[in-house]
Structures are given as structure tokens and as C-alpha cells.
C-alpha positions as CSV (number, residue, x, y, z in Angstrom):
1,X,101.5,-117.7,-4.4
2,X,99.0,-116.7,-1.7
3,X,100.9,-115.0,1.1
4,X,97.8,-115.0,3.5
5,X,98.1,-117.0,6.7
6,X,96.7,-120.5,6.2
7,X,95.3,-121.5,9.6
8,X,94.1,-125.0,10.6
9,X,91.2,-125.9,12.7
10,X,93.7,-126.7,15.4
11,X,95.2,-123.2,15.3
12,X,91.7,-121.8,16.0
13,X,91.1,-124.3,18.8
14,X,94.4,-123.6,20.5
15,X,93.7,-119.9,20.3
16,X,90.2,-120.4,21.7
17,X,91.6,-122.4,24.7
18,X,94.3,-119.8,25.4
19,X,91.8,-117.0,25.2
20,X,89.4,-118.8,27.5
21,X,92.2,-119.4,30.0
22,X,93.7,-115.9,29.8
23,X,90.7,-113.7,29.2
24,X,87.5,-115.6,29.8
25,X,84.7,-117.0,27.7
26,X,83.4,-113.6,26.7
27,X,86.5,-113.1,24.5
28,X,86.1,-116.5,22.8
29,X,84.3,-114.9,19.8
30,X,84.9,-114.8,16.1
31,X,86.1,-111.2,15.9
32,X,88.5,-111.3,18.9
33,X,90.0,-114.7,17.9
34,X,90.5,-113.5,14.2
35,X,92.2,-110.4,15.5
36,X,94.5,-112.5,17.8
37,X,95.4,-114.8,14.9
38,X,95.8,-111.9,12.4
39,X,93.2,-113.1,9.9
40,X,89.8,-112.1,8.7
41,X,86.5,-113.6,10.1
42,X,86.2,-115.4,6.8
43,X,88.9,-117.8,7.9
44,X,86.8,-118.7,10.9
45,X,83.8,-119.6,8.7
46,X,86.0,-121.7,6.5
47,X,86.5,-124.0,9.5
48,X,83.4,-123.6,11.6
49,X,79.7,-123.3,10.9
50,X,79.2,-120.9,13.8
51,X,80.3,-119.9,17.3
52,X,78.5,-122.8,18.9
53,X,80.4,-125.2,16.7
54,X,83.7,-123.6,17.7
55,X,82.8,-124.0,21.4
56,X,81.9,-127.7,21.0
57,X,85.0,-128.4,18.9
58,X,87.2,-126.5,21.5
59,X,85.8,-128.7,24.3
60,X,86.3,-131.9,22.2
61,X,89.8,-130.8,21.4
62,X,90.6,-130.1,25.1
63,X,89.2,-133.6,26.0
64,X,91.0,-135.4,23.2
65,X,94.4,-133.7,23.6
66,X,94.6,-133.3,27.4
67,X,92.8,-136.4,28.5
68,X,92.6,-139.2,25.8
69,X,96.0,-138.5,24.4
70,X,97.6,-138.1,27.8
71,X,96.1,-141.5,28.9
72,X,97.4,-143.1,25.7
73,X,100.9,-141.7,26.1
74,X,101.0,-142.8,29.7
75,X,100.2,-146.3,28.8
76,X,102.7,-146.5,25.9
77,X,104.0,-150.0,25.8
78,X,103.8,-150.6,29.5
79,X,101.6,-153.2,31.2
80,X,102.6,-152.2,34.7
81,X,99.9,-150.1,36.5
82,X,102.3,-148.4,38.8
83,X,104.5,-147.4,35.9
84,X,101.6,-146.1,33.9
85,X,100.2,-144.1,36.9
86,X,103.7,-142.5,37.5
87,X,104.0,-141.6,33.8
88,X,100.4,-140.2,33.9
89,X,101.0,-137.8,36.8
90,X,104.4,-136.9,35.5
91,X,103.0,-135.9,32.1
92,X,100.2,-133.9,33.7
93,X,102.6,-132.2,36.1
94,X,105.6,-131.5,33.9
95,X,103.7,-130.6,30.7
96,X,101.0,-128.7,32.7
97,X,98.3,-130.8,31.0
98,X,95.8,-129.4,33.4
99,X,96.5,-125.8,32.5
100,X,93.0,-125.1,31.2
101,X,91.1,-126.9,34.0
102,X,90.2,-123.8,36.0
103,X,88.9,-121.9,33.0
104,X,86.9,-124.7,31.6
105,X,85.4,-125.6,35.0
106,X,84.5,-121.9,35.6
107,X,82.8,-121.8,32.2
108,X,81.0,-125.1,33.0
109,X,79.4,-123.5,36.0
110,X,77.2,-121.5,33.6
111,X,77.1,-123.5,30.4
112,X,75.4,-126.9,29.9
113,X,77.6,-127.9,26.9
114,X,80.8,-127.2,28.9
115,X,79.4,-129.0,32.0
116,X,78.6,-132.0,29.9
117,X,82.1,-132.1,28.5
118,X,83.6,-131.8,32.0
119,X,81.4,-134.7,33.3
120,X,82.4,-136.9,30.4
121,X,86.1,-136.2,30.9
122,X,85.9,-136.6,34.7
123,X,84.2,-140.0,34.2
124,X,86.8,-141.1,31.7
125,X,89.7,-140.0,34.0
126,X,88.2,-141.6,37.1
127,X,87.5,-144.9,35.3
128,X,91.1,-145.0,33.9
129,X,92.8,-144.2,37.2
130,X,90.5,-146.5,39.2
131,X,91.4,-149.3,36.9
132,X,95.1,-148.6,37.5
133,X,94.6,-148.9,41.2
134,X,92.6,-152.1,40.8
135,X,95.4,-153.5,38.8
136,X,97.7,-152.5,41.7
137,X,95.5,-154.9,43.8
138,X,93.5,-152.3,45.7
139,X,89.9,-153.2,46.5
140,X,87.3,-151.4,44.4
141,X,86.3,-148.8,47.1
142,X,89.9,-148.0,47.9
143,X,90.8,-147.8,44.3
144,X,88.0,-145.4,43.6
145,X,89.0,-143.2,46.6
146,X,92.7,-143.1,45.5
147,X,91.6,-142.3,41.9
148,X,89.4,-139.4,43.2
149,X,92.3,-138.1,45.4
150,X,94.7,-138.3,42.4
151,X,92.2,-136.5,40.1
152,X,91.2,-133.8,42.5
153,X,94.8,-133.1,43.3
154,X,95.8,-132.8,39.6
155,X,92.8,-130.6,38.8
156,X,93.2,-128.3,41.8
157,X,97.0,-128.1,41.5
158,X,96.7,-126.0,38.4
159,X,94.5,-123.5,40.2
160,X,96.9,-123.0,43.1
161,X,99.1,-120.1,42.4
162,X,102.2,-121.1,44.4
163,X,105.5,-120.4,42.7
164,X,107.4,-123.6,43.3
165,X,110.7,-124.7,41.9
166,X,110.9,-127.6,39.5
167,X,112.7,-129.6,42.2
168,X,109.9,-128.9,44.7
169,X,107.2,-129.9,42.1
170,X,109.1,-133.1,41.3
171,X,109.6,-134.0,45.0
172,X,105.8,-133.5,45.5
173,X,105.1,-135.7,42.5
174,X,107.2,-138.5,44.0
175,X,105.6,-138.1,47.4
176,X,102.1,-138.1,45.9
177,X,102.9,-141.2,43.9
178,X,104.3,-143.0,46.9
179,X,101.3,-142.0,49.1
180,X,98.7,-143.1,46.6
181,X,100.3,-146.4,45.6
182,X,101.2,-147.6,49.1
183,X,98.7,-149.9,50.7
184,X,98.3,-148.6,54.3
185,X,95.9,-151.4,55.3
186,X,96.8,-153.6,58.2
187,X,94.6,-156.5,59.3
188,X,92.2,-155.5,56.5
189,X,91.4,-152.2,58.2
190,X,92.4,-148.7,57.1
191,X,95.3,-147.2,59.0
192,X,93.3,-144.1,60.0
């Protein structure tokens, strides 16, 4: 029986994301990743044609697991937009689903492939969250603004290095949910 480590594509992609997040894009290379995973470079080429393929698949994996899958999980069996939104921000916050945001966005500042991936993900997220607010009976412009506030908060929160207790994070999550889902309109005009 072969005792060598049998890695999957997902193993490589997870390591690539962790390396990007912890050490930067310059360390997301075949030699360094193979060393981190304890395998030869041949294992890399078994799964990927080249470095560019790895980068594309890493970005696709990030989008799929931390956007598409999170959206699907937040919907579950629910039809209630408020319930779905609460579950969405709870998953993002408690599971730290935005943990790679800062690293990928920093990389996207200098790479067209990463920038394109970010744009696609941001569009998907905004469309989904805007749809939730529309389903909560907010007008289109208000729904879009609330969706942007929610998205910007979730993206930025991961890059703010405050050490907060789990209780504080949960309290902020509830306050954020209540703030964004409460209609502050009176007489058809914004409160502020």
C-alpha cells in the first residue's frame, strides 16, 4: 500500500487560500505550497496544469464556498427574507466566512483575474441581499442601500483587528440586523 500523502484539489486550494491570507500572494507558488503540504511538486501537477490554473481555481473555490454555498445555506428551507438575512449574517460572522476578504481584495488591486473574481462575487452578493430587502418590502433604492451597507460591513469587519468577545460580536450582529431590517421611513421620507 502506498503510504504517500494523497491530496485532493481541495487540499491544495485551502492551502493556497491560507497562504494568501497569512503570507501574501508571493508565497502562493508550487514549491512553497508543496513544502507546506509535505508533498512533492509532482502532486501539484497531478491536479493543476500550471500556477495560473491554481490561482483561477483558488478564486473559484473561494467564491463557491464562501459566497454561493453560504447563500444556499442561509436560504435552507426558509421562505422568509428576514430569517434568511439573519441566518446569512450569522453564518458570515460566526463562521468567519469573510476571513479571506482582505487578502483577496489586496491581491485584486494588482491582478486582473482576482479583480474580475471580486467583481463577480460582489455583484452576486449585492443582488442576493438586495432581493432579500425587496422581499422585506423596501423600495428598490432603499433595498440597494441596505444591501450595500450590509455587504460593506461584512467585508470590512474581517479587516478590523479589534479583539471582541463572542457576546459582543453577537450583540453587534443583532443590532446590525435590527438596524438594517427596520423601516425608518415616515410619511414616505427618510428619517435623516
